[in-house]
C-alpha positions in Angstrom: 50.0 18.4 61.1 53.7 19.2 61.2 54.8 20.5 64.7 58.2 21.2 65.8 59.4 21.4 69.2 62.9 22.6 70.5 65.0 21.3 73.7 68.4 22.2 75.3 68.6 25.5 75.9 69.7 26.7 79.1 72.3 29.2 80.8 75.7 28.6 80.0 79.1 30.8 80.6 80.9 32.5 77.7 83.4 29.9 76.2 81.1 27.1 77.1 79.2 24.7 75.1 75.5 24.0 74.2 73.5 21.7 72.2 70.0 22.3 70.9 67.5 19.8 69.2 64.4 20.1 67.6 62.0 17.1 67.1 59.4 17.1 64.2 56.2 15.5 64.4 54.0 14.9 61.2 55.1 14.2 57.6 58.7 15.4 56.8 61.4 13.8 54.8 64.9 13.9 54.3 63.9 16.1 51.0 62.7 19.0 53.0 65.4 21.8 54.3 65.7 22.5 57.9 67.4 25.2 59.8 68.0 27.1 62.9 67.4 30.8 63.6 67.7 33.1 66.6 66.0 35.8 68.0 67.9 38.4 70.6 66.0 41.0 72.5 65.1 43.8 70.5 66.3 42.4 67.3 64.8 40.7 64.1 65.3 36.8 63.9 68.2 35.9 61.9 69.4 33.0 60.2 71.9 30.5 62.1 72.4 27.8 60.2 70.6 25.6 57.2 70.8 22.5 55.8 69.1 21.5 52.5 67.6 18.4 51.1 71.1 17.4 49.6 72.7 17.9 53.2 74.6 21.1 52.3 75.0 23.5 54.9 74.9 27.1 55.1 75.9 29.1 58.3 76.0 33.2 59.3 79.3 34.5 59.4 79.0 35.2 63.5 79.0 31.4 63.8 81.2 29.9 61.2 83.6 27.7 62.9 81.5 27.7 66.3 78.3 26.2 65.6 77.3 22.8 63.8 74.1 22.0 62.3 73.3 18.3 62.1 70.3 15.9 61.3 70.0 12.4 63.0 67.1 11.5 60.8 64.2 13.0 59.0 62.7 14.2 62.2 65.8 15.2 64.5 67.5 18.2 64.0 70.4 19.6 66.5 72.4 22.5 66.7 76.0 22.2 68.4 77.2 25.2 69.8 81.0 25.8 71.1 82.7 28.7 72.2 79.6 30.9 72.7 79.6 34.2 73.4 77.4 36.6 75.0 76.1 38.3 71.7 75.0 34.7 71.1 71.9 35.0 73.8 68.7 34.8 72.1 65.7 32.5 71.6 66.4 29.6 69.2 63.8 28.5 66.6 63.9 25.6 64.8 62.4 26.2 61.1 61.1 23.2 58.6 60.5 23.9 54.7 57.5 21.6 53.4 55.7 21.8 50.3 56.6 25.8 49.8 55.4 26.2 53.7 57.7 27.3 56.6 57.1 25.8 59.7 58.2 26.9 63.1 58.9 25.8 66.8 58.0 27.9 69.9 61.9 28.2 70.5 64.3 27.5 73.4 66.2 30.5 75.2 70.1 30.1 75.4 71.7 33.1 77.7 75.2 33.1 77.8 76.8 35.1 80.6 80.3 36.7 80.5 
C-alpha cells in the first residue's frame, strides 16, 4: 500500500522561506509522477508544482520563480518555498500518480504571516 507523509509545515513571516517534504512508502519508482497541491481556507485544491517521470517540472504561475520542486530519490519529494506571501497560506498536499491512480498525503499546514 502506498502512503505519503508530509512534513515541514509551520508558521513563517512574509518574505521568508520554508521547505516541505514528502516521504513515500510502498512501491513507487522514478517513472511515477509526483507533485504538490495546496488548499487554502474556503478555496478549492490547486496545483502548485509537479514533476513528471522524465524530470520535467510544471509550476502554477503564482509560484514560478519562488518555489522549486525536487526529488532526492523515488521516495522523497520536496518543495522549497522562497519569498513566501500571505496568500501562500494553505494546507500543502503531496501527490503521486501510480498505475493510473492518485495517492495523497494528509497535508501539512503552511501559514505565512504579514
